[in-house]
C-alpha positions in Angstrom: -47.4 -98.9 13.5 -50.3 -99.2 15.5 -51.8 -96.2 17.3 -53.9 -94.1 16.3 -55.6 -93.8 12.4 -57.8 -90.5 12.5 -60.2 -90.0 9.7 -60.7 -86.4 9.2 -63.9 -85.3 7.2 -65.0 -82.1 5.3 -68.7 -81.9 5.6 -70.4 -79.7 3.2 -70.5 -81.6 -0.2 -68.6 -84.7 1.7 -70.8 -85.7 4.6 -74.2 -83.8 3.5 -75.4 -83.0 -0.2 -75.0 -79.6 -0.5 -74.4 -76.6 2.3 -75.7 -76.8 5.3 -76.5 -72.9 5.6 -78.9 -73.5 2.9 -82.1 -74.0 4.5 -80.8 -70.9 6.7 -80.8 -69.2 3.3 -84.4 -70.6 2.4 -85.8 -70.0 5.6 -84.8 -66.1 5.4 -86.6 -66.4 2.3 -83.8 -66.5 -0.3 -82.8 -68.8 -3.0 -79.3 -70.4 -2.4 -78.4 -69.9 -5.5 -78.8 -66.4 -5.3 -77.6 -66.1 -2.1 -73.7 -67.3 -3.2 -73.9 -65.9 -6.4 -74.0 -62.6 -4.1 -71.6 -64.0 -1.7 -69.1 -64.9 -5.0 -69.5 -60.8 -5.9 -69.3 -59.2 -2.3 -66.2 -61.4 -2.0 -64.9 -60.1 -5.0 -65.7 -56.7 -5.0 -64.3 -56.5 -1.2 -61.7 -58.3 -1.7 -63.4 -60.7 1.4 -62.9 -64.1 2.1 -65.5 -66.0 1.2 -66.5 -68.0 4.6 -66.5 -64.2 6.4 -68.4 -63.2 3.7 -71.0 -65.8 3.7 -71.6 -65.3 7.8 -71.3 -61.4 7.2 -74.3 -61.6 4.7 -76.3 -63.6 6.3 -76.0 -61.6 9.5 -76.8 -58.6 7.4 -79.9 -60.3 6.2 -81.0 -62.2 9.3 -81.0 -58.5 11.2 -82.7 -56.8 7.8 -85.4 -59.7 8.6 -85.7 -58.4 12.8 -85.2 -62.8 12.6 -82.3 -63.7 15.0 -79.9 -66.6 14.2 -79.8 -68.0 17.4 -77.5 -70.6 18.9 -81.0 -73.1 19.6 -81.6 -72.4 15.6 -78.4 -73.5 14.4 -78.9 -77.0 16.6 -82.3 -77.3 14.9 -80.9 -76.5 11.9 -78.2 -79.2 12.2 -80.5 -81.4 13.6 -82.6 -82.0 10.4 -80.2 -82.3 7.6 -80.0 -85.4 6.3 -76.3 -87.3 6.1 -75.9 -89.3 3.3 -76.3 -93.3 3.2 -74.4 -95.6 6.1 -73.4 -92.6 8.3 -76.0 -93.1 11.1 -77.2 -95.6 12.7 -75.8 -99.0 14.2 -73.5 -100.9 12.3 -72.7 -98.2 9.6 -70.0 -96.5 8.5 -68.5 -95.9 11.9 -69.1 -98.8 13.5 -67.0 -100.4 10.7 -64.1 -98.0 10.8 -63.5 -98.7 13.7 -63.4 -102.3 14.0 -61.2 -102.6 10.7 -59.1 -100.5 12.7 -59.4 -102.1 16.0 -58.7 -105.8 14.0 -54.7 -104.1 13.1 -54.5 -102.8 16.6 -55.6 -99.3 15.7 -57.6 -97.1 17.4 -59.8 -94.8 15.0 -60.5 -91.2 15.3 -62.6 -88.8 13.5 -62.7 -85.4 12.6 -64.8 -82.9 11.2 -62.7 -79.5 10.3 -65.6 -77.5 7.8 -65.5 -74.3 6.4 -69.2 -75.0 7.5 -70.5 -73.7 10.8 -69.8 -75.8 13.9 -72.2 -75.6 16.1 -74.9 -76.5 13.0 -72.4 -79.7 12.6 -72.0 -80.2 16.4 -75.9 -80.9 16.6 -76.3 -83.8 13.6 -75.5 -87.7 14.6 -71.7 -86.9 13.2 -71.0 -85.1 16.3 -71.3 -88.4 19.0 -69.1 -89.9 16.4 -66.2 -87.5 16.4 -63.5 -86.3 18.7 -63.5 -83.2 17.6 -65.1 -81.0 15.3 -63.2 -77.8 13.8 -65.2 -75.2 12.0 -66.0 -71.1 11.7 -68.5 -70.2 14.7 -70.7 -67.3 15.4 -70.2 -64.7 18.8 -73.7 -65.3 20.5 -74.4 -62.0 22.1 -76.9 -61.4 25.7 -79.4 -62.2 23.9 -79.0 -65.1 22.5 -78.3 -64.0 18.7 -75.6 -64.6 16.7 -73.5 -61.2 16.6 -70.2 -61.3 14.5 -68.4 -64.6 13.4 -66.1 -65.8 16.4 -64.3 -68.3 14.3 -63.8 -68.4 10.2 -62.0 -71.6 9.3 -61.8 -71.6 5.4 -59.2 -73.4 2.8 -56.4 -73.2 3.3 -56.5 -72.3 7.1 -58.1 -75.8 7.6 -54.7 -77.2 7.5 -53.8 -75.3 11.0 -56.5 -78.7 12.1 -54.3 -81.3 10.6 -51.5 -80.6 12.6 -53.6 -79.7 15.7 -54.6 -83.4 14.8 -51.2 -85.0 14.3 -49.7 -83.4 17.8 -53.2 -84.0 19.7 -53.2 -80.4 20.8 -57.4 -80.1 20.2 -58.2 -76.7 22.0 -58.3 -74.0 19.2 -58.3 -71.2 22.2 -54.7 -72.4 22.7 -52.8 -70.4 19.8 -49.1 -71.8 20.9 -49.2 -75.1 21.6 -49.7 -76.4 17.6 -46.3 -74.5 16.8 -44.4 -75.9 19.8 -41.9 -78.5 18.7 -42.7 -81.4 18.5 -40.3 -83.9 17.2 -42.3 -86.6 14.6 -41.7 -89.6 16.6 -43.5 -88.4 19.5 -46.2 -86.9 17.7 -49.6 -88.8 18.8 -51.3 -88.9 15.2 -48.6 -89.5 12.8 -49.3 -87.8 9.1 -49.1 -91.1 7.4 -51.7 -92.3 9.7 -54.4 -89.7 8.5 -57.1 -89.9 6.2 -58.7 -87.1 4.3 -61.9 -86.6 2.8 -63.0 -84.1 1.4 -64.9 -83.4 -2.0 -62.8 -81.4 -4.3 -60.7 -78.6 -5.3 -61.2 -76.5 -1.8 -59.7 -79.7 0.2 -56.7 -79.3 -2.4 -54.3 -77.9 0.4 -55.4 -80.4 2.7 -54.6 -82.9 0.2 -52.1 -81.3 -0.7 -50.3 -81.6 3.0 -51.5 -85.2 3.7 -49.8 -86.4 0.7 -46.9 -84.4 0.9 -46.9 -86.1 4.8 -47.5 -89.7 3.5 -50.8 -89.8 4.5 -53.8 -90.6 2.4 -56.0 -88.0 0.5 -59.7 -88.8 -0.7 -62.1 -87.6 -2.6 -66.1 -88.2 -3.1 -68.1 -87.4 -5.2 -69.9 -84.0 -4.6 -72.8 -83.6 -7.3 -74.0 -86.1 -10.0 -72.6 -84.7 -13.2 -70.2 -85.3 -15.8 -68.3 -82.3 -14.8 -67.9 -83.3 -11.0 -66.5 -86.8 -12.0 -64.0 -85.7 -14.6 -62.9 -83.3 -11.7 -62.1 -86.0 -9.6 -60.4 -88.2 -12.0 -58.1 -85.0 -12.9 -57.0 -84.7 -8.5 -56.2 -88.3 -9.7 -54.2 -88.7 -12.6 -52.7 -84.9 -11.0 -51.3 -86.7 -8.2 -53.5 -83.9 -5.6 -55.4 -87.7 -4.1 -54.8 -91.3 -3.9 -58.3 -92.4 -4.8 -61.7 -91.0 -5.4 -65.2 -92.5 -4.7 -67.8 -92.0 -7.3 -71.2 -93.7 -5.3 -71.6 -95.1 -2.1 -69.2 -93.5 -0.4 -70.2 -94.5 3.1 -71.7 -97.4 2.4 -69.7 -101.3 3.8 -69.9 -102.0 0.5 -68.6 -99.1 -1.3 -65.1 -98.7 -2.4 -64.3 -96.3 0.4 -64.7 -98.3 2.9 -62.7 -101.3 1.5 -59.5 -98.5 0.8 -59.8 -97.7 4.6 -59.8 -101.7 5.5 -56.3 -102.1 3.5 -54.9 -98.8 4.7 -55.8 -100.2 8.6 -54.1 -103.3 7.2 -51.5 -101.5 6.2 -50.6 -99.1 9.2 -51.9 -101.1 11.8 -49.4 -104.1 13.8 -47.7 -106.5 11.4 -48.9 -110.1 12.5 -46.7 -112.4 15.1 
């Protein structure tokens, strides 16, 4: 088949442990667990999207404490995040995947689709390895402080970006191009040449779309506990994912890298 192989990642719980905004929550003097409980309760009470809710609560708390959330602060938060082993440095995950694809006549393209804040992800080493980071964003006012949600990406709207990748219509400001008709054979990145990597139930809409269109849905273990492992096993048994990884997700010796090599061989050019 040749062409491109798109490897698409969730971020929180996938490329990092935990949530990217937890350091901000702590900087505001709050406990993350209590903040997320408050977020869930407020979202239910107000019939509010959970992503809108956490963004609102962050702004509310920052204003209360007179501690503006500036773009520079977001970038510093991102730069301080610890990625999962294998994702940083030369000869790691990204170089390995790129090489594995090239061996079979494919060009690897990496994308992030996250309900977290794109401006944080864009300050991590992952950003330099990706073709695009799709995520929620704040609007920053004339004073440089976050003032309002500019873009909200929740677990269902994530699927929009799979279609953008499929058609190579990557500009989020263009709301018409993703809906324009394009024959399947003309689409630069067929769904069957996509691998979506997430960490569980919030990624099910993306898993479902990718699986329906003959791509590959992969779940990685978010937390080291038996319940989380059983959750991934159930997703696999239920046919919602093609495979799951319990350890060493982004290391070359791990199960996931071997799977990417097999996918590249299957989707790449047939030997002469």
